[in-house]
C-alpha positions in Angstrom: 3.5 21.4 4.2 4.4 18.0 5.7 4.0 14.5 4.3 0.8 12.8 5.3 1.9 9.3 6.0 -1.5 8.0 6.8 -2.5 9.0 3.2 0.6 7.4 1.8 -0.2 4.2 3.7 -3.8 4.2 2.4 -2.5 4.7 -1.2 -0.2 1.7 -0.7 -2.9 -0.5 0.7 -5.3 0.6 -2.1 -2.8 -0.3 -4.8 -2.0 -3.6 -3.2 -5.7 -4.5 -3.0 -6.2 -3.3 -6.6 -3.5 -5.7 -7.7 -5.1 -8.5 -5.7 -2.1 -9.0 -3.4 -2.0 -9.8 0.3 0.4 -8.0 2.6 2.6 -11.1 2.8 3.0 -11.3 -0.9 4.2 -7.6 -1.0 6.5 -8.2 1.9 8.1 -11.1 0.0 8.7 -8.9 -3.0 10.1 -6.1 -0.8 12.0 -8.3 1.6 10.3 -6.6 4.6 8.5 -7.8 7.7 4.7 -8.1 7.5 4.2 -6.0 10.6 6.3 -3.2 9.1 4.1 -3.1 6.0 1.0 -3.2 8.1 2.3 -0.2 10.1 3.2 1.7 6.9 -0.2 1.1 5.5 -1.8 2.4 8.8 0.5 5.5 8.8 2.2 4.3 12.0 5.7 3.8 10.4 7.6 5.8 8.0 9.3 3.7 5.4 12.9 4.5 4.5 13.6 5.7 1.0 15.0 2.3 0.1 11.9 0.4 1.4 9.6 3.0 -0.3 11.3 2.4 -3.6 11.0 -1.4 -3.2 7.3 -1.0 -2.4 6.9 1.1 -5.6 8.6 -1.6 -7.6 6.5 -4.4 -6.0 3.3 -2.5 -6.7 4.4 -1.4 -10.1 3.8 2.3 -9.5 5.8 5.5 -9.8 6.7 7.2 -6.5 4.6 10.2 -7.4 1.6 8.0 -7.7 1.9 6.9 -4.0 3.2 10.2 -2.7 0.9 12.5 -4.6 -1.9 10.3 -5.8 -1.0 11.0 -9.4 0.4 8.9 -12.2 1.8 10.1 -15.5 1.1 7.0 -17.6 3.4 8.1 -20.5 6.3 8.6 -18.1 5.7 5.2 -16.4 5.7 3.3 -19.7 8.8 5.1 -20.9 10.6 4.4 -17.6 9.7 0.8 -17.7 11.0 0.5 -21.2 14.4 2.0 -20.2 14.5 -0.2 -17.1 14.1 -3.3 -19.3 17.0 -2.3 -21.4 19.1 -1.8 -18.3 18.2 -5.1 -16.7 20.1 -7.3 -19.1 23.3 -5.2 -19.0 26.6 -6.3 -17.4 28.4 -3.9 -14.9 30.6 -2.4 -17.5 27.5 -1.7 -19.8 25.6 -0.2 -16.9 28.6 2.1 -16.0 28.7 3.3 -19.6 24.9 3.8 -19.7 25.1 5.8 -16.5 27.8 8.0 -17.8 25.8 8.5 -21.0 22.7 9.5 -19.1 24.5 11.9 -16.9 26.0 13.5 -20.0 22.6 13.7 -21.7 21.1 15.5 -18.7 23.8 18.0 -18.8 22.9 18.8 -22.4 19.5 20.4 -21.4 
């Protein structure tokens, strides 16, 4: 089963419109070219993983919402809360947090 990039583009466009954003505004947030976003939304270009993640951040969605059309609200809220804690950390604190999170995952 392959990825339907046209459907992905439609989800990106729908989310952008739901947020009341123009393509140029999303492009500024993602640091990409307007033509590139237009082609992504029409399914003519495939975004790199890095660009895709920037689009998710700009549109305030989880990757699964754009990829699969689903959204786990509780996971999104929790992820946002964790991200907020990480934003204000210095590099040494981030390194420690990363080490702790890797250790924590190994405990499962």
